C-alpha positions, 0 to 999 in steps of 0.5 A: 499500500502506499500512504502519504501524510502530508501533516500539517507541518509540511512547508506550503511548495516554494518557488525556485527549482525543484530539488530534492536532498537527503538527510537522512538514512535509517534500517527501520526494521530488518527481520530474516527468516529461514526456517529449515536451514541448514536443510533448505541451503542444500543445493536443489534442481528446483528454482526457487519461487520467489514472491516480493511485496513493496510498500511506500509510506511517506509523511510530513513532520513538524519540521517541514522535513518529509519521512519516507519508509521503502518496505521490501519483504522477499519470500523464498520457496521450492516445492519441498518447502520455505527458503527464506523469507526477508523483509526491510523496513528502510526510511529516510528524511527528506527535505523538498523544495520547490514542489507544487503541492498538487505535485507533491504526493508523486515526488514523495511515493516515486523520486523519493523511494528511487533514491531508497532503493539502492542501498535497500537493495544492498542490505538484502543482498548482504542478508540475504547472504548471511543468511548462507544464500546467493546474494539475492539481488532485486531487479530494479522497481518501477515504482511509478508503475507501482504508485499508479498501479496502487492509486488505482487499487484506492480509487476504482474512478483513474482510469477510467473514462 
């Protein structure tokens, strides 16, 4: 689910060139489950089935900045059972200027997650590697497509004439 709460402290759009500045990045929550270790680590001819879930959330802060969370969840399983489940909630604090209010939601839920994604991708690759598996490298994510799909899902009139 994509969600934006601009909050009472969100500043009005400022004039000038639009700009996004990352002030902080952090792991808010990280979980790695390897329920069948060490048996799941044995080589197999079966390719794992991977399920990936992506969520983006944003909120305005009283100091005029914005917090954006990128939640990535990946499950891998073979016919004989689960391999791993990794879940990462990765956040950032952003300063955004020169963006009109009507364009703020797409900036927060598309552009900001694009900045966070490479770092979140690296963390997931490292934690799956530390779990005994080959590094799980997420393919690039089309955040604009995810945003549009979630927007259409929450508003059935979007995209219909």
